[in-house]
C-alpha positions in Angstrom: 4.4 9.3 4.4 1.1 11.0 5.1 1.1 13.1 1.8 1.8 10.0 0.0 -1.1 8.0 1.5 -3.8 11.0 1.0 -2.3 11.3 -3.2 -3.2 7.6 -3.0 -6.5 8.1 -1.7 -7.2 10.5 -3.7 -6.0 9.6 -7.3 -7.9 6.2 -6.4 -11.3 7.6 -5.7 -11.2 9.9 -8.5 -10.1 7.3 -11.4 -12.8 5.4 -10.1 -15.2 8.5 -10.4 -14.6 8.1 -14.1 -14.2 4.3 -15.1 -17.3 3.8 -13.2 -19.0 7.1 -15.7 -19.0 4.8 -18.7 -21.1 6.6 -20.6 -19.9 9.9 -19.4 -21.1 12.4 -17.2 -19.9 15.2 -14.8 -17.2 14.5 -12.2 -17.4 16.5 -9.4 -14.7 17.0 -6.4 -15.2 19.8 -3.6 -13.3 20.3 -0.4 -14.9 22.3 2.7 -12.4 22.8 5.7 -15.5 23.1 9.1 -14.1 23.4 12.7 -11.4 20.9 13.0 -12.0 19.1 9.6 -11.3 18.3 5.9 -14.1 17.2 4.1 -13.3 15.5 0.5 -16.4 14.9 -1.8 -16.4 13.0 -5.2 -19.4 13.0 -6.7 -20.3 11.0 -9.9 -23.1 10.9 -12.6 -22.2 6.8 -13.6 -23.6 3.6 -12.5 -24.1 3.9 -9.1 -23.6 1.0 -6.3 -26.6 -1.4 -5.7 -27.8 -0.5 -1.7 -27.5 -4.1 -0.8 -23.9 -3.7 -2.1 -22.2 -0.5 -0.1 -21.8 -2.5 3.5 -19.4 -4.7 1.6 -18.2 -2.3 -0.2 -15.0 -1.8 1.4 -14.2 -5.1 2.5 -11.1 -6.5 0.6 -12.0 -8.3 -2.5 -15.1 -7.5 -2.7 -17.0 -6.8 -6.2 -20.5 -6.1 -7.1 -21.6 -9.0 -8.6 -23.9 -7.4 -11.9 -23.0 -7.8 -15.3 -22.3 -3.9 -15.5 -19.7 -3.9 -12.9 -17.8 -7.5 -14.4 -17.8 -5.5 -17.3 -15.2 -2.6 -15.8 -13.4 -5.0 -14.0 -11.1 -4.8 -11.2 -9.8 -6.6 -8.1 -11.6 -5.5 -5.5 -8.7 -4.6 -3.3 -8.9 -0.6 -4.7 -11.7 0.7 -1.7 -10.3 -1.6 1.1 -7.0 0.3 0.7 -8.5 3.8 1.1 -10.9 3.1 3.9 -6.9 1.5 5.4 -5.1 4.8 4.2 -8.1 7.1 5.5 -8.6 5.1 8.7 -4.1 5.4 9.3 -4.6 9.7 8.9 -7.6 9.4 11.6 -10.4 10.0 9.2 -13.5 8.5 7.8 -15.1 7.5 4.3 -18.5 7.3 3.4 -20.5 6.1 0.7 -23.9 7.6 -1.2 -24.8 5.9 -4.2 -28.1 5.4 -5.9 -28.4 2.5 -8.7 -27.9 4.3 -12.3 -27.9 7.3 -11.2 -24.3 8.0 -9.5 -22.5 8.2 -6.5 -20.4 10.6 -4.0 -17.6 9.7 -1.5 -17.0 11.5 1.0 -13.4 11.5 3.2 -13.5 13.3 6.7 -10.0 14.3 7.5 -8.2 16.3 10.7 -6.9 19.5 10.0 -3.2 19.6 10.8 -0.9 22.5 10.1 2.1 22.5 7.9 4.0 22.3 11.1 2.3 19.7 12.9 2.5 17.4 9.8 6.4 17.5 9.6 6.7 17.2 13.1 4.5 13.9 13.2 6.3 12.9 10.1 9.9 13.4 12.0 8.9 11.5 14.7 7.5 8.8 13.1 10.7 7.8 11.0 12.9 8.2 14.1 13.6 5.0 15.4 12.0 2.9 13.3 13.5 -0.2 11.4 12.9 0.5 7.6 11.8 -1.5 4.7 11.7 -0.7 1.3 9.3 -2.5 -1.2 10.0 -3.1 -5.0 6.2 -3.7 -6.5 4.6 -3.1 -9.6 1.1 -3.5 -8.4 0.1 -0.1 -7.0 -2.6 -1.6 -4.9 -0.9 -4.5 -3.3 2.1 -2.2 -2.7 -0.1 0.1 -0.9 -2.0 -2.5 0.9 2.0 -3.9 2.0 2.8 -0.6 2.8 -0.3 -0.1 5.5 -0.1 -3.6 7.2 4.0 -3.0 7.8 3.3 0.8 9.0 0.6 -0.5 11.8 3.8 -3.1 12.9 5.5 -0.2 13.1 8.1 -0.3 10.6 9.3 2.8 8.2 8.2 2.1 4.7 9.4 3.0 1.0 8.3 1.9 -1.8 9.7 1.3 -5.5 8.1 0.2 -8.8 11.5 0.5 -10.9 14.6 -1.5 -9.8 17.2 0.9 -10.9 15.6 3.6 -8.7 15.3 1.1 -5.9 19.1 -0.2 -6.0 20.3 3.4 -6.2 18.2 4.4 -2.7 18.9 0.8 -0.9 22.4 1.7 -1.8 22.4 4.9 -0.3 20.5 3.9 2.9 20.2 0.5 3.3 16.8 -0.7 5.0 16.2 -3.2 7.4 14.5 -5.4 4.9 13.6 -5.5 1.4 10.3 -7.2 -0.1 11.0 -7.4 -3.4 8.5 -8.8 -6.9 9.6 -10.8 -9.7 8.1 -9.8 -12.1 8.3 -5.9 -12.9 7.6 -3.2 -15.8 8.6 -4.9 -18.9 11.6 -3.9 -20.5 13.6 -3.1 -17.5 15.3 -5.1 -14.6 13.2 -7.8 -13.3 13.4 -9.2 -9.6 15.8 -12.0 -10.3 18.0 -8.7 -11.8 17.8 -7.0 -8.8 18.5 -10.2 -6.4 21.7 -10.6 -8.1 22.6 -7.2 -8.1 22.1 -6.5 -4.5 23.7 -10.2 -3.5 26.9 -9.2 -5.2 27.4 -6.0 -3.7 29.5 -6.1 -0.9 27.5 -3.7 0.9 24.0 -4.9 0.3 24.7 -8.8 0.6 23.7 -9.3 3.9 20.1 -7.0 3.7 17.2 -10.1 4.0 15.3 -10.1 0.6 11.6 -11.6 1.0 10.6 -12.5 -2.3 6.6 -11.7 -2.9 5.8 -13.2 -6.7 2.8 -15.0 -8.0 5.9 -17.0 -10.0 6.2 -20.7 -7.7 9.7 -20.5 -7.6 11.0 -20.5 -4.6 13.5 -23.3 -5.1 15.6 -20.4 -7.3 14.8 -17.7 -5.1 16.6 -19.2 -1.9 19.2 -20.2 -4.1 19.5 -16.9 -5.5 20.1 -15.8 -1.7 16.1 -15.1 -0.9 15.4 -15.1 3.2 11.9 -16.0 2.5 9.8 -16.8 -0.7 6.0 -15.7 0.1 3.7 -17.1 -3.3 0.3 -14.6 -4.0 -2.6 -14.4 -3.1 -1.2 -14.4 0.5 -2.4 -12.6 3.6 -0.7 -9.5 4.1 -0.5 -10.2 7.9 2.1 -13.1 6.7 4.6 -11.0 5.4 5.0 -9.1 8.0 5.4 -11.8 11.1 7.4 -13.5 8.6 9.7 -10.2 8.8 9.6 -10.0 12.6 10.4 -13.3 13.0 13.7 -12.4 11.0 14.1 -9.6 12.7 13.9 -11.7 16.5 16.0 -14.4 15.1 18.7 -11.4 14.5 18.5 -9.9 17.6 18.3 -13.1 19.9 22.5 -13.5 19.6 22.9 -9.6 20.6 20.4 -9.3 23.5 18.0 -7.2 21.8 14.3 -7.4 22.6 12.0 -6.2 19.5 9.1 -4.5 20.8 7.3 -3.7 17.4 5.6 -0.1 17.5 1.9 1.0 16.6 1.1 4.0 15.2 -1.5 4.8 17.4 0.6 4.6 20.5 
């Protein structure tokens, strides 16, 4: 999971450096190991960020309000996701920018040996309840992953139905978070839901639909455990899943104590 998070954040920042350089220019990526930290700096020669916007840049759904930014588009979620991923790795992110001249995003992370990374991943996976997210919006999927990880879950993400079903059948999770509108011309959420509920080995797994389509009645008729209409606070999904686990455990005397990655 650590390597996935690092890959997501670096790819997003590189993509942004190109995206916000509509007139071209160089994009430089530098890495430096110093003492017990590694620093990764991504510098562009793009449109830059107004000084008054820098303090709000990592806030969820925040977008700079000017014509240059509006032409480029976006959801305002990307940088907030990157910050959450960096924080989950005990790192920091900062930005230096000059309007119309470019920006530099710098990530600092603690150095870890290959052995310590493998050991930490194994420790985090052991004993955790598994959740599978099936969602083709990478930004939202990353946000949900961070939220669920912070509540003590082991999370796997898939953006295509066939691969998700194969993983679910091989290693059934505690619960599934399912988007309805997936890649065009492939299995959609309804197809996945029907396939899983028709299989005796997977029909018992609670499925939480997460969709922009407000079709709650249809979802519940198909056997979904809960239906959340986008947009919603990610904490609402976590709380709904935790409540489901509590209800399941009430009958066998188990007490649910969510684990934190900071423990």
